[in-house]
C-alpha positions as CSV (number, residue, x, y, z in Angstrom):
1,X,-30.9,31.6,-4.4
2,X,-28.3,30.1,-6.6
3,X,-27.5,27.1,-4.5
4,X,-30.5,25.0,-5.6
5,X,-29.0,24.8,-9.1
6,X,-25.4,24.5,-8.1
7,X,-25.0,20.7,-7.9
8,X,-26.7,20.0,-11.2
9,X,-24.6,22.7,-12.9
10,X,-21.3,21.5,-11.4
11,X,-21.7,18.0,-12.6
12,X,-23.3,19.1,-15.8
13,X,-20.4,21.2,-16.9
14,X,-17.9,18.5,-15.9
15,X,-19.6,16.1,-18.1
16,X,-19.9,18.6,-20.9
17,X,-16.3,18.9,-21.8
18,X,-13.8,18.0,-19.0
19,X,-12.5,14.8,-17.7
20,X,-14.5,12.8,-15.1
21,X,-13.3,10.0,-12.9
22,X,-14.7,7.4,-15.3
23,X,-12.8,8.9,-18.2
24,X,-9.9,10.6,-16.5
25,X,-7.7,10.5,-19.6
26,X,-10.2,12.5,-21.7
27,X,-9.0,15.7,-23.3
28,X,-11.5,18.6,-23.2
29,X,-13.2,19.3,-26.5
30,X,-11.2,21.5,-28.8
31,X,-7.9,21.0,-26.9
32,X,-4.8,19.6,-28.6
33,X,-4.4,15.9,-28.3
34,X,-1.1,16.2,-26.3
35,X,-3.1,17.9,-23.5
36,X,-3.5,14.3,-22.3
37,X,0.2,14.5,-21.2
38,X,-0.6,17.4,-18.9
39,X,-3.5,15.6,-17.4
40,X,-1.5,12.5,-16.7
41,X,1.5,14.5,-15.3
42,X,-0.8,16.1,-12.8
43,X,-1.5,12.7,-11.2
44,X,2.1,12.6,-9.9
45,X,1.8,16.0,-8.3
46,X,0.6,17.0,-4.8
47,X,-2.4,19.1,-5.4
48,X,-2.8,22.9,-5.6
49,X,-2.2,25.7,-3.2
50,X,-3.9,28.9,-4.4
51,X,-3.3,32.3,-2.8
52,X,-6.2,34.7,-3.6
53,X,-8.3,37.5,-2.2
54,X,-11.4,35.4,-2.5
55,X,-13.6,33.9,0.2
56,X,-14.7,30.3,0.5
57,X,-18.1,31.1,-0.8
58,X,-16.6,32.6,-3.9
59,X,-14.4,29.5,-4.4
60,X,-16.9,26.7,-3.7
61,X,-18.7,26.3,-7.1
62,X,-15.6,26.4,-9.3
63,X,-13.6,24.2,-6.9
64,X,-16.4,21.6,-6.8
65,X,-16.6,21.7,-10.6
66,X,-12.8,21.3,-11.0
67,X,-12.8,18.4,-8.5
68,X,-15.6,16.7,-10.5
69,X,-13.4,17.0,-13.6
70,X,-10.1,16.1,-11.9
71,X,-10.9,14.3,-8.7
72,X,-7.3,13.4,-7.9
73,X,-6.3,17.0,-7.5
74,X,-6.8,18.4,-4.0
75,X,-7.1,22.2,-3.7
76,X,-6.2,24.4,-0.8
77,X,-7.3,28.1,-1.1
78,X,-6.1,30.8,1.2
79,X,-8.1,34.0,1.5
80,X,-5.6,36.8,1.8
81,X,-5.6,40.5,1.1
82,X,-4.6,41.4,-2.5
83,X,-1.2,42.8,-1.4
84,X,-0.6,39.9,1.0
85,X,-1.1,37.3,-1.8
86,X,2.0,38.7,-3.4
87,X,4.1,39.7,-0.4
88,X,3.7,36.3,1.1
89,X,4.5,34.5,-2.1
90,X,7.5,36.7,-2.8
91,X,8.8,36.0,0.7
92,X,8.4,32.2,0.3
93,X,9.5,31.9,-3.3
94,X,12.9,30.2,-3.4
95,X,12.8,29.3,0.3
96,X,12.0,25.7,-0.2
97,X,8.8,26.0,1.8
98,X,5.4,25.0,0.4
99,X,4.0,28.1,-1.4
100,X,1.4,29.0,-4.0
101,X,1.0,27.2,-7.3
102,X,-1.4,29.9,-8.5
103,X,-1.8,33.5,-7.5
104,X,-5.1,35.4,-8.0
105,X,-5.7,39.0,-6.9
106,X,-6.7,42.5,-7.8
107,X,-3.2,43.9,-6.9
108,X,-2.8,44.9,-10.5
109,X,0.4,46.9,-9.9
110,X,2.0,43.6,-8.9
111,X,0.7,41.9,-12.1
112,X,2.2,44.7,-14.2
113,X,5.5,44.1,-12.4
114,X,5.4,40.4,-12.9
115,X,4.4,40.8,-16.5
116,X,7.3,43.1,-17.4
117,X,9.8,41.0,-15.4
118,X,8.5,37.7,-16.7
119,X,7.9,36.1,-13.2
120,X,4.9,34.0,-14.2
121,X,5.1,30.8,-16.3
122,X,4.5,31.7,-19.9
123,X,1.7,29.3,-20.3
124,X,-0.6,29.7,-23.3
125,X,-4.0,28.3,-22.5
126,X,-6.0,26.5,-25.2
127,X,-8.9,28.9,-24.1
128,X,-7.1,32.0,-25.4
129,X,-8.9,32.0,-28.7
130,X,-12.3,32.2,-26.9
131,X,-11.3,35.2,-24.8
132,X,-11.3,39.0,-25.4
133,X,-8.1,40.8,-25.9
134,X,-7.9,42.1,-22.3
135,X,-7.9,38.5,-20.9
136,X,-4.1,38.0,-21.4
137,X,-2.3,41.3,-20.8
138,X,1.2,39.8,-20.3
139,X,2.8,36.5,-20.9
140,X,1.5,34.1,-18.2
141,X,-0.9,36.7,-16.7
142,X,-4.7,36.1,-17.2
143,X,-7.9,37.8,-16.1
144,X,-10.0,35.5,-14.0
145,X,-13.0,37.7,-13.6
146,X,-14.2,41.3,-14.1
147,X,-15.6,42.4,-10.8
148,X,-17.4,45.8,-10.2
149,X,-16.8,48.0,-7.3
150,X,-20.0,49.4,-5.9
151,X,-21.5,51.8,-3.4
152,X,-22.8,49.9,-0.3
153,X,-24.9,51.4,2.4
154,X,-26.9,50.7,5.5
155,X,-30.5,50.6,4.3
156,X,-31.9,51.1,7.8
157,X,-29.8,54.3,8.5
158,X,-30.0,55.9,5.1
159,X,-33.4,56.7,3.6
160,X,-34.0,56.2,-0.1
161,X,-33.4,59.9,-0.7
162,X,-30.1,59.8,1.3
163,X,-28.6,57.0,-0.7
164,X,-26.1,58.4,-3.2
165,X,-26.0,56.8,-6.7
166,X,-22.4,57.8,-7.5
167,X,-19.2,59.3,-6.1
168,X,-20.2,62.9,-7.1
169,X,-23.7,62.5,-5.4
170,X,-22.0,61.1,-2.3
171,X,-19.8,64.1,-2.1
172,X,-22.7,66.4,-2.5
173,X,-24.8,64.6,0.2
174,X,-21.9,64.5,2.6
175,X,-21.1,68.2,2.2
176,X,-24.7,69.1,2.7
177,X,-25.2,66.8,5.7
178,X,-21.9,66.2,7.5
179,X,-23.6,65.0,10.7
180,X,-24.8,61.9,8.9
181,X,-21.6,61.1,6.9
182,X,-18.6,62.5,8.9
183,X,-16.5,59.5,9.9
184,X,-19.1,57.2,8.5
185,X,-17.7,56.8,5.0
186,X,-15.3,54.0,4.1
187,X,-13.4,52.7,1.1
188,X,-10.2,50.8,0.4
189,X,-7.2,52.8,1.5
190,X,-5.1,53.2,-1.6
191,X,-2.0,53.9,0.6
192,X,-2.3,50.6,2.5
193,X,-4.0,48.3,0.0
194,X,-2.9,47.2,-3.5
195,X,-6.5,46.6,-4.5
196,X,-7.4,50.1,-3.5
197,X,-4.4,51.5,-5.2
198,X,-5.4,49.9,-8.5
199,X,-9.0,50.9,-8.1
200,X,-8.5,54.5,-7.2
201,X,-5.6,55.1,-9.6
202,X,-7.8,54.1,-12.5
203,X,-10.7,56.1,-11.2
204,X,-8.6,59.3,-10.8
205,X,-6.9,58.6,-14.2
206,X,-10.4,58.8,-15.7
207,X,-11.8,61.7,-13.6
208,X,-8.7,63.9,-13.3
209,X,-8.9,67.1,-11.3
210,X,-12.6,66.7,-10.9
211,X,-12.2,63.4,-9.0
212,X,-9.4,64.8,-6.8
213,X,-11.4,67.9,-5.9
214,X,-14.3,65.8,-4.9
215,X,-12.2,63.5,-2.8
216,X,-10.7,66.5,-1.0
217,X,-14.1,67.7,0.0
218,X,-14.9,64.5,1.9
219,X,-11.4,63.3,2.7
220,X,-11.6,63.9,6.4
221,X,-14.9,62.1,6.6
222,X,-13.4,58.8,5.2
223,X,-12.0,56.0,7.3
224,X,-10.0,53.7,5.1
225,X,-10.1,49.9,5.3
226,X,-8.0,47.1,3.7
227,X,-10.7,44.5,3.1
228,X,-14.3,44.5,1.7
229,X,-15.7,42.0,4.1
230,X,-15.1,44.1,7.3
231,X,-16.4,47.2,5.4
232,X,-19.7,45.5,4.8
233,X,-19.9,44.2,8.4
234,X,-19.2,47.6,9.8
235,X,-21.8,49.1,7.5
236,X,-24.3,46.5,8.7
237,X,-23.7,47.4,12.3
238,X,-23.9,51.1,11.7
239,X,-20.2,51.9,12.3
240,X,-20.3,53.2,8.8
241,X,-23.3,54.3,6.8
242,X,-21.8,53.9,3.4
243,X,-18.8,52.5,1.5
244,X,-17.6,53.6,-1.9
245,X,-15.7,51.5,-4.4
246,X,-16.4,48.3,-2.4
247,X,-15.7,45.0,-4.1
248,X,-19.0,43.6,-5.4
249,X,-17.9,40.0,-4.6
250,X,-18.0,40.9,-0.9
251,X,-21.5,42.4,-0.9
252,X,-23.4,40.2,-3.4
253,X,-23.3,37.0,-1.3
254,X,-23.7,39.0,1.9
255,X,-27.1,40.2,0.8
256,X,-28.4,36.6,1.0
257,X,-27.0,35.9,4.5
258,X,-28.7,36.7,7.8
259,X,-28.8,40.5,8.2
260,X,-28.4,41.0,4.5
261,X,-31.6,43.0,4.5
262,X,-29.7,45.8,6.3
263,X,-27.5,46.3,3.3
264,X,-28.0,47.7,-0.2
265,X,-25.8,48.6,-3.1
266,X,-25.7,50.7,-6.3
267,X,-23.5,50.7,-9.3
268,X,-22.0,54.3,-9.3
269,X,-23.7,56.3,-12.1
270,X,-20.6,58.5,-12.7
271,X,-18.1,55.7,-13.2
272,X,-18.2,52.1,-12.0
273,X,-14.8,50.6,-11.5
274,X,-14.5,47.1,-12.9
275,X,-11.5,45.2,-11.5
276,X,-9.8,42.9,-13.9
277,X,-8.7,40.2,-11.4
278,X,-5.3,38.8,-12.3
279,X,-4.3,35.1,-12.3
280,X,-1.0,33.5,-12.9
281,X,1.2,30.4,-12.3
282,X,4.6,31.3,-10.8
283,X,7.6,29.9,-12.8
284,X,8.7,28.1,-9.6
285,X,5.3,26.4,-9.0
286,X,5.7,22.9,-7.5
287,X,2.7,21.5,-9.3
288,X,2.7,23.2,-12.7
289,X,0.6,20.6,-14.6
290,X,-2.2,20.8,-12.0
291,X,-2.0,24.5,-12.1
292,X,-2.3,24.6,-15.9
293,X,-5.4,22.4,-15.7
294,X,-7.0,24.8,-13.2
295,X,-6.2,27.9,-15.2
296,X,-7.7,26.3,-18.3
297,X,-10.8,25.3,-16.3
298,X,-11.2,28.8,-14.8
299,X,-11.0,30.3,-18.3
300,X,-13.4,27.8,-19.9
301,X,-17.1,28.4,-20.4
302,X,-17.8,25.8,-17.7
303,X,-15.4,27.4,-15.2
304,X,-16.4,30.9,-16.0
305,X,-20.0,30.0,-15.3
306,X,-19.2,28.5,-12.0
307,X,-17.0,31.5,-11.1
308,X,-20.1,33.5,-11.7
309,X,-22.1,31.2,-9.4
310,X,-19.6,32.1,-6.7
311,X,-20.4,35.8,-7.0
312,X,-17.6,36.9,-9.3
313,X,-18.3,38.3,-12.7
314,X,-17.3,36.2,-15.7
315,X,-16.4,37.8,-19.0
316,X,-16.7,35.1,-21.7
317,X,-19.6,36.0,-24.0
318,X,-20.9,32.5,-24.0
319,X,-21.6,32.3,-20.3
320,X,-25.4,31.9,-19.8
321,X,-26.8,35.1,-18.3
322,X,-29.5,33.2,-16.4
323,X,-26.9,31.1,-14.5
324,X,-25.0,33.9,-12.8
325,X,-25.7,37.2,-11.1
326,X,-23.9,39.3,-13.7
327,X,-21.6,38.9,-16.7
328,X,-19.3,41.6,-18.0
329,X,-21.5,42.0,-21.1
330,X,-24.5,42.3,-18.9
331,X,-22.9,44.9,-16.7
332,X,-22.1,47.0,-19.7
333,X,-25.7,46.8,-20.8
334,X,-27.0,47.6,-17.3
335,X,-24.8,50.6,-16.4
336,X,-23.6,51.7,-19.9
337,X,-20.4,50.8,-21.6
338,X,-19.2,54.4,-21.3
339,X,-19.7,54.2,-17.5
340,X,-17.3,51.3,-17.0
341,X,-13.8,52.2,-15.7
342,X,-11.6,49.2,-16.2
343,X,-8.9,48.7,-13.6
344,X,-6.3,46.9,-15.6
345,X,-2.6,46.3,-15.6
346,X,-1.0,49.6,-16.8
347,X,2.7,49.7,-16.0
348,X,2.1,53.3,-14.9
349,X,0.6,51.8,-11.7
350,X,4.1,50.9,-10.7
351,X,5.8,54.1,-11.9
352,X,3.3,56.5,-10.5
353,X,2.3,54.8,-7.2
354,X,4.6,56.8,-4.8
355,X,3.4,60.1,-6.1
356,X,-0.2,58.9,-6.2
357,X,-0.1,57.7,-2.6
358,X,1.3,61.0,-1.5
359,X,-1.5,62.9,-3.2
360,X,-4.1,60.4,-1.9
361,X,-2.9,60.9,1.7
362,X,-3.1,64.7,1.3
363,X,-6.6,64.5,-0.1
364,X,-7.8,62.4,2.8
365,X,-6.7,65.4,5.0
366,X,-8.6,67.7,2.8
367,X,-5.4,69.2,1.3
């Protein structure tokens, strides 16, 4: 239902502050005058390759907006798992092969590692002053979006009364009715998926022993996955009846596609994980000027609005609420600020990961 406004918005925001083909030398309003040098230097580069854990439908609006602003920069986006974004780039870095100019993912353990080791280009965006404190956790590491993880369910197989509203109520429902839920619950496997590790580590850090005890009660009923898209498809077909801590960006667009009426979702009422999706330019990027232009665009009001049009959740407080599904501020108002569990970039994600995974695997065995 957002597509009808997309074209007008794309070209409207391009004209509102970013360069267009007719005025390609123009510097966005409020940017330093020498930004023109970055724009001009990008003309000699060879476009952008972006590794991310985002699908084409998530990318389409912001890529079209950016292309309207800088039509000479071609963009190739690869939809990879959060961990694969980084393992692939790390394997390719320094090899001389074409690799990513920008990394975007929810593998926040990797972002904490890059931040402490200084592996990203220490680029200071002109947009920083317009962003909240959490937007730039380390030098060269930015937050692209703030995306909630939700409960998704098969609306045909679970009646209104059977649909849990949170993790605790899911546990209660599954324990009371194992025939409906045993082997039919899915989530990101924190042992096999960096996105899941970041999500569940932050959830358990908030819930403590209560969260671990609840997980143990349904651990043997869970079948872990590594990607949100397949989770939702398997929920739609009935292989699963419910998913917990599923990325909202995979379910929101799916609801508008054929068969979407079979799916439903809820923001967990006992703690909604909000993933701070990291973004950075590797120091070795082959096209650093083009990458800087994209990062700035993604952080701008125009870019954040289009990111929201693609199903992600923007966090600038000047993004029009009526142009996107949700904003971070809108989510806080909807579910309560105290109910938000931010999955950020704590270095403890690195230090505690091995012990956490061991405990996670045991909990899935009910131990």
